[in-house]
C-alpha angles and dihedrals in degrees: 000000000000111000101229120155087258093055092044090054091047090053091047090051089050092051094046094050094043088055090044092054094045091051092049092049092050090047086057090047096241122169125256092270092049091050091054093047094049091046091050100046092045090053098046103026099092095041091048091054091047095050091046092052095050094042095247097149137198083043120240099266091050092055096040107045090182086087091059092051091043093053092046093050094047092049091052091050090049090054095046095048096035092119091050090059104085123201096023095199090053093048090048090052093048096050092043090054094049091049091047092054097045098043092048090060094045090051094052092045093053090049090053090048089055091051096245125159113275093245090052089050090054090049090050089051093052093048093047090051099045109030097075089055091048092056090045092053095045093050089047089053095246132125105258115255090235090065096049126084091263116112101248116127088031089065089053092050093050092048091047092052091052088050096054091044093052089045090054089053091052097245115172110275096232090051089050092051095050097040096049094043090053091047094056091044093047093048090053094047093047099047093047091047093050097033094240114166144164118261116266131199136208140177112252116236093244091059096050096084 
């Protein structure tokens, strides 16, 4: 595999989401097999959906088995150093945010490489960034973050829009990658720190009958 900035970011995203999945599994007290499964599907879930939708089969991790070995190694390290990772929830949030930012950008880029419409590229970026976390949360019996009031997918969409705009203006690819990744990560950090959320709606109990 050629080590371009794009591939490096893709590897970093895989590592971040694998750790995120492993931490979530350990937090739910799953066994060793469960930890590996959650770490694996969190890391490859979004990319698998993206590749399937655009007809890129076999999907990336099937063609490049380095991803399988990488996820396995990272999961083992997460287990070994689990007691060194203080504040488990904060660590989970941090690695999930990094994976979200990086995978959003890889999804948009692959959409552009396949000549898709910019809005579809943004959608691919959002799906690549969020779907692994959706699978992780469902398997861990939690409501996925994307469906809560937290700003999650919205950060991906905003970062994806910035990506396609910078691309249209011919900005250097590496600058686009770094800028938009940092934008997505920064949005997540800011909205969680200051408790910013999208509005949510519910049916009051008196109107249910």
